[in-house]
MOPAC internal coordinates of N, CA, C and O (Angstrom, degrees):
PM7 1SCF
backbone

  N    0.0000 0     0.00 0     0.00 0    0    0    0
  C    1.4575 1     0.00 0     0.00 0    1    0    0
  C    1.5315 1   109.46 1     0.00 0    2    1    0
  O    1.2310 1   120.76 1   -35.52 1    3    2    1
  N    1.3005 1   116.15 1   144.48 1    3    2    1
  C    1.4658 1   119.79 1  -178.02 1    5    3    2
  C    1.5151 1   110.47 1   -79.98 1    6    5    3
  O    1.2310 1   121.63 1   -23.32 1    7    6    5
  N    1.2984 1   114.50 1   156.68 1    7    6    5
  C    1.4564 1   119.71 1   178.29 1    9    7    6
  C    1.5235 1   109.95 1   -74.57 1   10    9    7
  O    1.2310 1   120.12 1   -26.55 1   11   10    9
  N    1.3333 1   117.37 1   153.45 1   11   10    9
  C    1.4690 1   120.20 1   178.99 1   13   11   10
  C    1.5218 1   113.17 1   -58.66 1   14   13   11
  O    1.2310 1   120.26 1   146.47 1   15   14   13
  N    1.3205 1   117.10 1   -33.53 1   15   14   13
  C    1.4641 1   119.14 1  -179.72 1   17   15   14
  C    1.5288 1   111.18 1   -67.90 1   18   17   15
  O    1.2310 1   120.03 1   145.85 1   19   18   17
  N    1.3299 1   117.55 1   -34.15 1   19   18   17
  C    1.4560 1   120.60 1   176.84 1   21   19   18
  C    1.5267 1   110.94 1   -67.14 1   22   21   19
  O    1.2310 1   120.48 1   140.82 1   23   22   21
  N    1.3297 1   116.69 1   -39.18 1   23   22   21
  C    1.4601 1   120.52 1   177.48 1   25   23   22
  C    1.5288 1   110.89 1   -63.32 1   26   25   23
  O    1.2310 1   121.12 1   138.84 1   27   26   25
  N    1.3155 1   115.46 1   -41.16 1   27   26   25
  C    1.4646 1   119.51 1   178.99 1   29   27   26
  C    1.5268 1   110.89 1   -63.30 1   30   29   27
  O    1.2310 1   120.72 1   139.46 1   31   30   29
  N    1.2984 1   116.24 1   -40.54 1   31   30   29
  C    1.4563 1   120.53 1   179.36 1   33   31   30
  C    1.5280 1   110.08 1   -63.95 1   34   33   31
  O    1.2310 1   120.23 1   138.32 1   35   34   33
  N    1.3199 1   117.16 1   -41.68 1   35   34   33
  C    1.4699 1   120.66 1   178.96 1   37   35   34
  C    1.5227 1   111.17 1   -64.14 1   38   37   35
  O    1.2310 1   120.86 1   136.48 1   39   38   37
  N    1.3263 1   115.95 1   -43.52 1   39   38   37
  C    1.4671 1   119.92 1   178.93 1   41   39   38
  C    1.5255 1   110.01 1   -64.35 1   42   41   39
  O    1.2310 1   120.68 1   134.51 1   43   42   41
  N    1.3086 1   116.30 1   -45.49 1   43   42   41
  C    1.4638 1   120.48 1   179.40 1   45   43   42
  C    1.5221 1   110.97 1   -60.93 1   46   45   43
  O    1.2310 1   120.22 1   137.10 1   47   46   45
  N    1.3098 1   117.19 1   -42.90 1   47   46   45
  C    1.4694 1   121.14 1   179.92 1   49   47   46
  C    1.5235 1   111.23 1   -64.56 1   50   49   47
  O    1.2310 1   120.10 1   140.34 1   51   50   49
  N    1.3212 1   117.42 1   -39.66 1   51   50   49
  C    1.4633 1   119.21 1   179.31 1   53   51   50
  C    1.5202 1   111.39 1   -68.98 1   54   53   51
  O    1.2310 1   120.19 1   143.71 1   55   54   53
  N    1.3329 1   117.24 1   -36.29 1   55   54   53
  C    1.4663 1   120.57 1   177.08 1   57   55   54
  C    1.5256 1   110.00 1   -65.52 1   58   57   55
  O    1.2310 1   120.48 1   135.16 1   59   58   57
  N    1.3145 1   116.68 1   -44.84 1   59   58   57
  C    1.4594 1   121.03 1   179.28 1   61   59   58
  C    1.5272 1   110.81 1   -63.12 1   62   61   59
  O    1.2310 1   120.35 1   142.61 1   63   62   61
  N    1.3212 1   116.94 1   -37.39 1   63   62   61
  C    1.4598 1   120.31 1  -179.73 1   65   63   62
  C    1.5255 1   111.73 1   -68.90 1   66   65   63
  O    1.2310 1   119.93 1   146.52 1   67   66   65
  N    1.3245 1   117.73 1   -33.48 1   67   66   65
  C    1.4573 1   121.34 1  -176.00 1   69   67   66
  C    1.5320 1   112.96 1   -89.42 1   70   69   67
  O    1.2310 1   119.75 1   161.36 1   71   70   69
  N    1.3295 1   118.08 1   -18.64 1   71   70   69
  C    1.4704 1   121.83 1  -175.74 1   73   71   70
  C    1.5290 1   113.51 1   -56.41 1   74   73   71
  O    1.2310 1   118.40 1   132.95 1   75   74   73
  N    1.3212 1   120.66 1   -47.05 1   75   74   73
  C    1.4724 1   119.07 1   179.79 1   77   75   74
  C    1.5241 1   113.00 1   -60.48 1   78   77   75
  O    1.2310 1   120.50 1   141.75 1   79   78   77
  N    1.3256 1   116.65 1   -38.25 1   79   78   77
  C    1.4650 1   120.20 1   178.35 1   81   79   78
  C    1.5223 1   109.76 1   -63.17 1   82   81   79
  O    1.2310 1   120.62 1   136.15 1   83   82   81
  N    1.3054 1   116.42 1   -43.85 1   83   82   81
  C    1.4589 1   120.61 1  -179.86 1   85   83   82
  C    1.5297 1   111.63 1   -63.99 1   86   85   83
  O    1.2310 1   120.74 1   137.63 1   87   86   85
  N    1.3250 1   116.20 1   -42.37 1   87   86   85
  C    1.4721 1   120.47 1   179.00 1   89   87   86
  C    1.5226 1   110.60 1   -62.37 1   90   89   87
  O    1.2310 1   120.31 1   137.15 1   91   90   89
  N    1.3139 1   117.02 1   -42.85 1   91   90   89
  C    1.4660 1   120.49 1   179.96 1   93   91   90
  C    1.5262 1   110.49 1   -65.32 1   94   93   91
  O    1.2310 1   120.05 1   135.98 1   95   94   93
  N    1.3216 1   117.51 1   -44.02 1   95   94   93
  C    1.4669 1   119.99 1   179.65 1   97   95   94
  C    1.5225 1   112.10 1   -62.42 1   98   97   95
  O    1.2310 1   120.66 1   135.27 1   99   98   97
  N    1.3129 1   116.33 1   -44.73 1   99   98   97
  C    1.4656 1   119.95 1   179.25 1  101   99   98
  C    1.5268 1   110.32 1   -65.14 1  102  101   99
  O    1.2310 1   120.19 1   139.14 1  103  102  101
  N    1.3289 1   117.24 1   -40.86 1  103  102  101
  C    1.4653 1   120.95 1   179.02 1  105  103  102
  C    1.5131 1   112.49 1   -62.90 1  106  105  103
  O    1.2310 1   120.18 1   136.44 1  107  106  105
  N    1.3134 1   117.26 1   -43.56 1  107  106  105
  C    1.4676 1   121.25 1   178.77 1  109  107  106
  C    1.5225 1   110.45 1   -64.97 1  110  109  107
  O    1.2310 1   120.51 1   136.92 1  111  110  109
  N    1.3249 1   116.63 1   -43.08 1  111  110  109
  C    1.4678 1   119.73 1   178.80 1  113  111  110
  C    1.5268 1   110.80 1   -62.45 1  114  113  111
  O    1.2310 1   120.46 1   138.31 1  115  114  113
  N    1.3297 1   116.72 1   -41.69 1  115  114  113
  C    1.4628 1   120.84 1   178.85 1  117  115  114
  C    1.5265 1   111.11 1   -62.00 1  118  117  115
  O    1.2310 1   120.43 1   135.63 1  119  118  117
  N    1.3347 1   116.78 1   -44.37 1  119  118  117
  C    1.4635 1   119.79 1  -179.52 1  121  119  118
  C    1.5272 1   111.73 1   -65.09 1  122  121  119
  O    1.2310 1   120.09 1   142.58 1  123  122  121
  N    1.3243 1   117.43 1   -37.42 1  123  122  121
  C    1.4666 1   120.02 1   176.34 1  125  123  122
  C    1.5226 1   111.22 1   -63.05 1  126  125  123
  O    1.2310 1   120.75 1   135.07 1  127  126  125
  N    1.3135 1   116.17 1   -44.93 1  127  126  125
  C    1.4659 1   119.92 1   179.19 1  129  127  126
  C    1.5208 1   110.35 1   -63.53 1  130  129  127
  O    1.2310 1   120.51 1   136.81 1  131  130  129
  N    1.3215 1   116.62 1   -43.19 1  131  130  129
  C    1.4642 1   120.74 1  -179.71 1  133  131  130
  C    1.5343 1   110.48 1   -61.04 1  134  133  131
  O    1.2310 1   120.04 1   139.03 1  135  134  133
  N    1.3423 1   117.53 1   -40.97 1  135  134  133
  C    1.4610 1   120.71 1   178.42 1  137  135  134
  C    1.5250 1   110.67 1   -63.57 1  138  137  135
  O    1.2310 1   120.43 1   137.28 1  139  138  137
  N    1.3221 1   116.78 1   -42.72 1  139  138  137
  C    1.4711 1   119.79 1   178.22 1  141  139  138
  C    1.5194 1   111.44 1   -63.21 1  142  141  139
  O    1.2310 1   120.61 1   140.85 1  143  142  141
  N    1.3200 1   116.43 1   -39.15 1  143  142  141
  C    1.4688 1   119.87 1   178.86 1  145  143  142
  C    1.5227 1   110.06 1   -63.93 1  146  145  143
  O    1.2310 1   119.92 1   136.96 1  147  146  145
  N    1.3289 1   117.76 1   -43.04 1  147  146  145
  C    1.4712 1   120.34 1   179.04 1  149  147  146
  C    1.5223 1   111.58 1   -61.01 1  150  149  147
  O    1.2310 1   120.78 1   134.62 1  151  150  149
  N    1.3367 1   116.12 1   -45.38 1  151  150  149
  C    1.4678 1   119.68 1   179.32 1  153  151  150
  C    1.5181 1   111.12 1   -62.77 1  154  153  151
  O    1.2310 1   120.81 1   136.55 1  155  154  153
  N    1.3186 1   116.06 1   -43.45 1  155  154  153
  C    1.4551 1   119.78 1  -179.75 1  157  155  154
  C    1.5188 1   111.07 1   -67.87 1  158  157  155
  O    1.2310 1   120.08 1   144.22 1  159  158  157
  N    1.3128 1   117.45 1   -35.78 1  159  158  157
  C    1.4619 1   120.75 1   178.34 1  161  159  158
  C    1.5261 1   110.87 1   -64.46 1  162  161  159
  O    1.2310 1   120.65 1   139.50 1  163  162  161
  N    1.3158 1   116.36 1   -40.50 1  163  162  161
  C    1.4696 1   119.12 1   177.24 1  165  163  162
  C    1.5298 1   110.44 1   -62.23 1  166  165  163
  O    1.2310 1   120.64 1   136.51 1  167  166  165
  N    1.3064 1   116.39 1   -43.49 1  167  166  165
  C    1.4574 1   121.00 1   178.54 1  169  167  166
  C    1.5295 1   110.54 1   -63.78 1  170  169  167
  O    1.2310 1   120.59 1   138.39 1  171  170  169
  N    1.3142 1   116.49 1   -41.61 1  171  170  169
  C    1.4578 1   123.09 1   177.85 1  173  171  170
  C    1.5256 1   111.04 1   -59.16 1  174  173  171
  O    1.2310 1   121.22 1   132.87 1  175  174  173
  N    1.3322 1   115.27 1   -47.13 1  175  174  173
  C    1.4647 1   120.23 1  -179.46 1  177  175  174
  C    1.5297 1   110.87 1   -66.61 1  178  177  175
  O    1.2310 1   119.98 1   136.93 1  179  178  177
  N    1.3301 1   117.63 1   -43.07 1  179  178  177
  C    1.4696 1   120.27 1   178.41 1  181  179  178
  C    1.5275 1   110.97 1   -60.53 1  182  181  179
  O    1.2310 1   120.73 1   140.25 1  183  182  181
  N    1.3220 1   116.22 1   -39.75 1  183  182  181
  C    1.4573 1   119.81 1   179.29 1  185  183  182
  C    1.5202 1   111.88 1   -63.41 1  186  185  183
  O    1.2310 1   120.25 1   137.92 1  187  186  185
  N    1.3190 1   117.12 1   -42.08 1  187  186  185
  C    1.4705 1   119.92 1   178.32 1  189  187  186
  C    1.5212 1   110.85 1   -65.63 1  190  189  187
  O    1.2310 1   120.41 1   138.26 1  191  190  189
  N    1.3302 1   116.82 1   -41.74 1  191  190  189
  C    1.4625 1   120.15 1  -179.85 1  193  191  190
  C    1.5271 1   111.16 1   -66.19 1  194  193  191
  O    1.2310 1   120.23 1   141.94 1  195  194  193
  N    1.3287 1   117.16 1   -38.06 1  195  194  193
  C    1.4677 1   119.76 1  -178.99 1  197  195  194
  C    1.5225 1   111.98 1   -69.16 1  198  197  195
  O    1.2310 1   120.30 1   159.78 1  199  198  197
  N    1.3239 1   117.03 1   -20.22 1  199  198  197
  C    1.4585 1   120.21 1   179.16 1  201  199  198
  C    1.5328 1   112.60 1   -97.69 1  202  201  199
  O    1.2310 1   121.04 1  -170.25 1  203  202  201
  N    1.3388 1   115.62 1     9.75 1  203  202  201
  C    1.4546 1   119.91 1   170.44 1  205  203  202
  C    1.5130 1   116.07 1    98.43 1  206  205  203
  O    1.2310 1   119.01 1  -171.84 1  207  206  205
  N    1.3110 1   119.49 1     8.16 1  207  206  205
  C    1.4619 1   120.32 1   178.86 1  209  207  206
  C    1.5252 1   109.00 1   -74.39 1  210  209  207
  O    1.2310 1   120.54 1   -33.69 1  211  210  209
  N    1.3075 1   116.58 1   146.31 1  211  210  209
  C    1.4638 1   119.77 1   179.86 1  213  211  210
  C    1.5266 1   109.69 1   -65.53 1  214  213  211
  O    1.2310 1   120.39 1   -34.31 1  215  214  213
  N    1.3295 1   116.87 1   145.69 1  215  214  213
  C    1.4667 1   120.16 1  -178.12 1  217  215  214
  C    1.5323 1   113.83 1   -59.18 1  218  217  215
  O    1.2310 1   120.36 1   144.68 1  219  218  217
  N    1.3351 1   116.92 1   -35.32 1  219  218  217
  C    1.4618 1   120.18 1  -178.96 1  221  219  218
  C    1.5223 1   111.10 1   -65.50 1  222  221  219
  O    1.2310 1   120.55 1   133.64 1  223  222  221
  N    1.3273 1   116.56 1   -46.36 1  223  222  221
  C    1.4649 1   120.86 1  -179.22 1  225  223  222
  C    1.5308 1   110.29 1   -67.75 1  226  225  223
  O    1.2310 1   120.57 1   138.08 1  227  226  225
  N    1.3300 1   116.52 1   -41.92 1  227  226  225
  C    1.4592 1   119.96 1   179.16 1  229  227  226
  C    1.5233 1   110.58 1   -61.79 1  230  229  227
  O    1.2310 1   119.97 1   139.37 1  231  230  229
  N    1.3105 1   117.66 1   -40.63 1  231  230  229
  C    1.4669 1   121.05 1   179.77 1  233  231  230
  C    1.5225 1   111.15 1   -66.42 1  234  233  231
  O    1.2310 1   120.48 1   137.10 1  235  234  233
  N    1.3466 1   116.69 1   -42.90 1  235  234  233
  C    1.4662 1   120.07 1   178.97 1  237  235  234
  C    1.5290 1   111.44 1   -61.98 1  238  237  235
  O    1.2310 1   120.54 1   137.04 1  239  238  237
  N    1.3101 1   116.58 1   -42.96 1  239  238  237
  C    1.4618 1   120.09 1   178.42 1  241  239  238
  C    1.5242 1   111.52 1   -65.19 1  242  241  239
  O    1.2310 1   120.63 1   140.03 1  243  242  241
  N    1.3158 1   116.39 1   -39.97 1  243  242  241
  C    1.4608 1   120.77 1   179.30 1  245  243  242
  C    1.5238 1   110.82 1   -64.77 1  246  245  243
  O    1.2310 1   120.19 1   134.95 1  247  246  245
  N    1.3108 1   117.24 1   -45.05 1  247  246  245
  C    1.4643 1   121.25 1   179.36 1  249  247  246
  C    1.5251 1   110.37 1   -62.81 1  250  249  247
  O    1.2310 1   120.50 1   138.18 1  251  250  249
  N    1.3149 1   116.65 1   -41.82 1  251  250  249
  C    1.4592 1   120.51 1   178.30 1  253  251  250
  C    1.5224 1   111.08 1   -62.41 1  254  253  251
  O    1.2310 1   120.61 1   134.67 1  255  254  253
  N    1.3143 1   116.44 1   -45.33 1  255  254  253
  C    1.4624 1   120.95 1  -179.06 1  257  255  254
  C    1.5188 1   111.21 1   -66.39 1  258  257  255
  O    1.2310 1   120.58 1   137.11 1  259  258  257
  N    1.3215 1   116.50 1   -42.89 1  259  258  257
  C    1.4571 1   121.38 1  -178.05 1  261  259  258
  C    1.5229 1   111.74 1   -71.47 1  262  261  259
  O    1.2310 1   120.38 1   153.00 1  263  262  261
  N    1.3230 1   116.87 1   -27.00 1  263  262  261
  C    1.4555 1   121.56 1  -177.22 1  265  263  262
  C    1.5081 1   114.79 1   -67.31 1  266  265  263
  O    1.2310 1   119.90 1   165.38 1  267  266  265
  N    1.3135 1   117.79 1   -14.62 1  267  266  265
  C    1.4571 1   119.81 1  -179.99 1  269  267  266
  C    1.5123 1   112.95 1   -66.77 1  270  269  267
  O    1.2310 1   119.47 1   165.20 1  271  270  269
  N    1.3229 1   118.61 1   -14.80 1  271  270  269
  C    1.4561 1   120.96 1   179.73 1  273  271  270
  C    1.5305 1   112.56 1  -106.37 1  274  273  271
  O    1.2310 1   120.09 1  -166.52 1  275  274  273
  N    1.3021 1   117.43 1    13.48 1  275  274  273
  C    1.4559 1   119.75 1   176.18 1  277  275  274
  C    1.5281 1   109.45 1   -66.68 1  278  277  275
  O    1.2310 1   121.06 1   -32.26 1  279  278  277
  N    1.3026 1   115.57 1   147.74 1  279  278  277
  C    1.4631 1   120.76 1  -177.95 1  281  279  278
  C    1.5248 1   110.95 1   -58.65 1  282  281  279
  O    1.2310 1   120.19 1   135.07 1  283  282  281
  N    1.3081 1   117.25 1   -44.93 1  283  282  281
  C    1.4665 1   120.78 1  -179.03 1  285  283  282
  C    1.5286 1   110.88 1   -62.41 1  286  285  283
  O    1.2310 1   119.99 1   139.13 1  287  286  285
  N    1.3338 1   117.63 1   -40.87 1  287  286  285
  C    1.4575 1   121.40 1   178.85 1  289  287  286
  C    1.5245 1   110.55 1   -63.30 1  290  289  287
  O    1.2310 1   120.47 1   135.42 1  291  290  289
  N    1.3273 1   116.70 1   -44.58 1  291  290  289
  C    1.4584 1   120.33 1   178.81 1  293  291  290
  C    1.5225 1   111.54 1   -62.77 1  294  293  291
  O    1.2310 1   120.42 1   135.68 1  295  294  293
  N    1.3302 1   116.80 1   -44.32 1  295  294  293
  C    1.4576 1   120.06 1  -179.68 1  297  295  294
  C    1.5198 1   111.62 1   -66.08 1  298  297  295
  O    1.2310 1   120.04 1   143.07 1  299  298  297
  N    1.3276 1   117.53 1   -36.93 1  299  298  297
  C    1.4634 1   120.10 1   176.74 1  301  299  298
  C    1.5181 1   110.98 1   -64.45 1  302  301  299
  O    1.2310 1   120.18 1   141.92 1  303  302  301
  N    1.3192 1   117.26 1   -38.08 1  303  302  301
  C    1.4613 1   119.86 1   177.29 1  305  303  302
  C    1.5244 1   111.25 1   -67.37 1  306  305  303
  O    1.2310 1   120.69 1   139.29 1  307  306  305
  N    1.3344 1   116.28 1   -40.71 1  307  306  305
  C    1.4627 1   119.93 1  -179.43 1  309  307  306
  C    1.5212 1   112.29 1   -68.63 1  310  309  307
  O    1.2310 1   120.18 1   144.65 1  311  310  309
  N    1.3262 1   117.26 1   -35.35 1  311  310  309
  C    1.4611 1   120.97 1  -176.32 1  313  311  310
  C    1.5149 1   113.11 1   -97.10 1  314  313  311
  O    1.2310 1   119.95 1  -176.41 1  315  314  313
  N    1.3124 1   117.70 1     3.59 1  315  314  313
  C    1.4612 1   119.86 1  -179.29 1  317  315  314
  C    1.5112 1   113.36 1    74.03 1  318  317  315
  O    1.2310 1   120.24 1  -153.36 1  319  318  317
  N    1.3141 1   117.15 1    26.64 1  319  318  317
  C    1.4633 1   121.34 1   177.10 1  321  319  318
  C    1.5122 1   113.82 1    85.28 1  322  321  319
  O    1.2310 1   119.63 1  -166.45 1  323  322  321
  N    1.3161 1   118.31 1    13.55 1  323  322  321
  C    1.4618 1   120.89 1  -178.83 1  325  323  322
  C    1.5133 1   113.39 1   -96.94 1  326  325  323
  O    1.2310 1   119.96 1  -176.21 1  327  326  325
  N    1.3356 1   117.68 1     3.79 1  327  326  325
  C    1.4599 1   120.46 1   179.07 1  329  327  326
  C    1.5233 1   108.57 1   -69.16 1  330  329  327
  O    1.2310 1   119.76 1   -48.64 1  331  330  329
  N    1.3444 1   118.06 1   131.36 1  331  330  329
  C    1.4770 1   120.47 1  -176.21 1  333  331  330
  C    1.5223 1   112.54 1   -64.19 1  334  333  331
  O    1.2310 1   121.27 1   -32.01 1  335  334  333
  N    1.3195 1   115.17 1   147.99 1  335  334  333
  C    1.4580 1   121.17 1   179.71 1  337  335  334
  C    1.5252 1   109.46 1  -110.70 1  338  337  335
  O    1.2310 1   121.57 1   -22.84 1  339  338  337
  N    1.3071 1   114.61 1   157.16 1  339  338  337
  C    1.4561 1   120.73 1   174.63 1  341  339  338
  C    1.5112 1   113.68 1    62.83 1  342  341  339
  O    1.2310 1   120.59 1    40.97 1  343  342  341
  N    1.3266 1   116.48 1  -139.03 1  343  342  341
  C    1.4542 1   122.38 1  -175.07 1  345  343  342
  C    1.5099 1   114.19 1   -89.83 1  346  345  343
  O    1.2310 1   119.44 1  -162.11 1  347  346  345
  N    1.3261 1   118.68 1    17.89 1  347  346  345
  C    1.4637 1   120.26 1  -176.36 1  349  347  346
  C    1.5075 1   113.15 1   -88.83 1  350  349  347
  O    1.2310 1   119.73 1  -156.22 1  351  350  349
  N    1.3188 1   118.12 1    23.78 1  351  350  349
  C    1.4646 1   121.51 1   179.37 1  353  351  350
  C    1.4792 1   106.74 1   -66.25 1  354  353  351
  O    1.2310 1   120.10 1   180.00 1  355  354  353

């Protein structure tokens, strides 16, 4: 039977080997979703403008709706609002 430290090394090595693949998959999925949100936001804004809403209000609503997929917003939701803001990285 192998020692526990050898098992840990194997697990760690497999995690390290798979991490780049996971990062790439998540990144591609995020970019696809972001593109769909942008397209839908444009359609959303055009629909409001075609029905007579003022451009300023339509733009504010569109920005608010589209902002829910910002990276900072997502990270704040995942971390419970503890993600640092501004230059405090």
